[in-house]
BABA-520965 format. One record per atom (N, C-alpha, C): residue in one letter; z, x, y. Coordinates in steps of 0.05 Angstrom, whole numbers, padded with zeros to 5 digits, always signed. Layout:
<pts>
AZXY/...
</pts>
This chain:
<pts>
M+01959+02458+01899/M+01940+02437+01891/M+01928+02423+01915/A+01940+02426+01938/A+01929+02413+01962/A+01905+02430+01973/S+01891+02419+01991/S+01868+02432+02003/S+01870+02431+02034/E+01848+02438+02047/E+01847+02436+02076/E+01851+02407+02085/S+01841+02388+02070/S+01842+02360+02078/S+01868+02346+02071/V+01883+02358+02052/V+01907+02345+02042/V+01931+02364+02049/T+01951+02353+02062/T+01975+02369+02069/T+01995+02369+02046/E+02005+02393+02040/E+02025+02396+02019/E+02052+02393+02033/L+02067+02373+02026/L+02093+02368+02039/L+02116+02380+02021/T+02139+02385+02035/T+02163+02393+02021/T+02186+02376+02033/S+02210+02379+02023/S+02233+02366+02034/S+02237+02373+02063/D+02229+02398+02071/D+02233+02407+02098/D+02212+02395+02118/T+02188+02389+02108/T+02168+02379+02126/T+02162+02349+02125/F+02172+02336+02104/F+02166+02308+02098/F+02172+02290+02122/S+02198+02290+02130/S+02207+02271+02151/S+02191+02275+02177/E+02187+02300+02184/E+02173+02306+02209/E+02144+02296+02208/V+02130+02301+02187/V+02102+02291+02185/V+02101+02261+02185/I+02119+02248+02170/I+02119+02218+02169/I+02126+02207+02197/A+02146+02217+02209/A+02156+02206+02235/A+02137+02211+02258/N+02123+02234+02258/N+02107+02242+02281/N+02078+02235+02278/S+02069+02224+02256/S+02041+02217+02253/S+02034+02193+02270/T+02012+02195+02284/T+02002+02173+02300/T+01982+02156+02284/V+01976+02164+02260/V+01958+02149+02242/V+01973+02143+02216/P+01963+02124+02200/P+01976+02119+02174/P+01977+02144+02157/V+01998+02146+02140/V+02001+02168+02122/V+02002+02158+02094/M+01987+02171+02076/M+01989+02165+02047/M+02000+02191+02034/V+02023+02187+02020/V+02035+02210+02006/V+02033+02206+01976/D+02021+02226+01963/D+02018+02225+01934/D+02041+02241+01922/F+02060+02227+01909/F+02082+02240+01895/F+02071+02247+01867/W+02071+02273+01861/W+02059+02282+01836/W+02075+02305+01824/A+02067+02314+01800/A+02078+02337+01787/A+02057+02351+01771/E+02059+02378+01768/E+02039+02393+01753/E+02037+02384+01724/W+02059+02376+01712/W+02059+02369+01684/W+02049+02340+01679/C+02042+02326+01700/C+02034+02298+01698/C+02003+02296+01696/G+01993+02288+01672/G+01965+02286+01668/G+01951+02266+01686/P+01962+02241+01689/P+01950+02222+01708/P+01949+02232+01737/C+01969+02249+01744/C+01969+02260+01771/C+01945+02279+01775/R+01940+02295+01755/R+01917+02313+01756/R+01891+02297+01757/Q+01891+02275+01742/Q+01867+02258+01742/Q+01862+02245+01769/L+01883+02239+01783/L+01881+02225+01809/L+01875+02245+01832/A+01881+02271+01828/A+01879+02290+01850/A+01851+02291+01863/P+01829+02291+01848/P+01803+02290+01862/P+01798+02265+01878/V+01809+02243+01869/V+01807+02218+01884/V+01821+02220+01911/V+01846+02231+01910/V+01861+02234+01935/V+01847+02253+01954/E+01836+02275+01943/E+01821+02295+01959/E+01796+02282+01972/A+01781+02267+01956/A+01757+02254+01967/A+01764+02234+01989/L+01786+02219+01985/L+01794+02200+02005/L+01802+02214+02031/A+01816+02237+02029/A+01824+02252+02052/A+01799+02261+02068/V+01779+02271+02054/V+01755+02280+02067/V+01740+02257+02080/E+01739+02235+02066/E+01724+02211+02076/E+01737+02199+02101/L+01764+02198+02101/L+01777+02185+02124/L+01781+02204+02147/G+01781+02230+02142/G+01784+02249+02164/G+01808+02245+02181/E+01804+02242+02207/E+01825+02239+02227/E+01837+02211+02228/K+01825+02192+02214/K+01835+02164+02216/K+01861+02160+02201/A+01867+02177+02182/A+01891+02175+02166/A+01900+02203+02157/H+01925+02206+02151/H+01936+02231+02142/H+01942+02228+02112/V+01930+02246+02096/V+01934+02246+02067/V+01950+02271+02060/A+01972+02266+02045/A+01990+02288+02037/A+01998+02285+02008/K+02009+02307+01997/K+02019+02308+01970/K+02047+02319+01970/L+02064+02309+01953/L+02091+02320+01950/L+02096+02324+01920/N+02100+02350+01913/N+02106+02356+01885/N+02135+02349+01881/V+02141+02331+01863/V+02168+02322+01859/V+02186+02344+01846/T+02173+02363+01833/T+02188+02386+01822/T+02197+02403+01846/G+02223+02404+01850/G+02234+02419+01872/G+02240+02401+01896/N+02230+02376+01895/N+02235+02357+01917/N+02246+02331+01905/E+02263+02334+01885/E+02273+02310+01871/E+02289+02291+01889/A+02303+02301+01909/A+02319+02284+01927/A+02301+02265+01942/L+02277+02274+01950/L+02259+02255+01964/L+02248+02234+01945/A+02242+02243+01921/A+02232+02223+01901/A+02253+02202+01896/Q+02279+02210+01894/Q+02300+02191+01891/Q+02304+02173+01915/K+02302+02185+01939/K+02305+02169+01964/K+02285+02147+01965/Y+02261+02152+01957/Y+02240+02132+01958/Y+02236+02117+01932/K+02255+02120+01914/K+02255+02105+01888/K+02229+02109+01873/V+02220+02134+01872/V+02196+02140+01856/V+02205+02145+01827/T+02198+02126+01809/T+02206+02128+01782/T+02183+02134+01763/G+02159+02131+01772/G+02136+02137+01755/G+02116+02154+01771/L+02101+02170+01757/L+02081+02187+01771/L+02053+02181+01760/P+02033+02183+01777/P+02035+02187+01806/P+02044+02162+01820/T+02058+02166+01842/T+02064+02144+01860/T+02054+02151+01888/L+02039+02132+01900/L+02028+02137+01926/L+02042+02118+01946/L+02054+02129+01966/L+02068+02114+01987/L+02051+02114+02012/F+02050+02091+02025/F+02035+02088+02050/F+02055+02083+02073/F+02053+02099+02093/F+02071+02098+02116/F+02056+02092+02142/K+02069+02077+02159/K+02059+02073+02186/K+02083+02071+02205/G+02082+02085+02227/G+02104+02085+02245/G+02130+02095+02233/G+02127+02113+02213/G+02150+02125+02200/G+02163+02109+02178/E+02152+02085+02173/E+02164+02067+02153/E+02144+02062+02130/E+02156+02060+02106/E+02139+02054+02082/E+02129+02025+02085/K+02103+02022+02082/K+02090+01996+02084/K+02079+01986+02058/D+02073+02004+02039/D+02060+01996+02014/D+02063+02019+01994/R+02057+02013+01969/R+02057+02034+01948/R+02040+02026+01925/V+02030+02047+01911/V+02015+02043+01886/V+02027+02062+01866/V+02033+02052+01842/V+02043+02068+01820/V+02022+02071+01799/G+02016+02095+01791/G+01995+02100+01770/G+01969+02107+01783/T+01950+02113+01765/T+01923+02119+01775/T+01909+02094+01784/T+01891+02097+01803/T+01876+02075+01814/T+01850+02085+01826/S+01834+02067+01837/S+01808+02075+01848/S+01811+02084+01877/K+01792+02100+01885/K+01791+02109+01913/K+01788+02085+01931/D+01772+02065+01923/D+01768+02041+01939/D+01794+02026+01944/R+01811+02024+01924/R+01836+02010+01927/R+01854+02025+01947/L+01855+02052+01944/L+01872+02068+01962/L+01861+02066+01991/K+01835+02068+01993/K+01823+02066+02020/K+01828+02039+02033/A+01827+02018+02018/A+01832+01991+02029/A+01861+01989+02039/K+01880+02001+02024/K+01908+02000+02032/K+01912+02016+02058/L+01899+02039+02060/L+01901+02055+02085/L+01888+02041+02108/E+01865+02030+02103/E+01850+02017+02125/E+01865+01992+02135/A+01881+01979+02117/A+01897+01956+02126/A+01918+01964+02146/L+01925+01990+02147/L+01946+02000+02165/L+01933+02011+02191/L+01908+02013+02192/L+01895+02025+02216/L+01897+02007+02240/
</pts>
């Protein structure tokens, strides 16, 4: 479900991407069976294209990566976590507007 602009993360790549990013990272915790997640996917994609190199946009399918979802206390989908310097700085649960997500990422730039 990810594209050129959005990185698909797994339990194996998550920590490395978060820790090594020199720009803010937004991670979309989603699942294929989640209707609101599918609804939000084009918004996440558009944001990734719009921000380009200024921020890193990634997706993590919670199916198969349940331990990470538990670690970050993701209890509802979609959940978007915002990281800077390897640490979670903010989160949004549920669908939202591209402008709201962009504002949260820009606050971390």
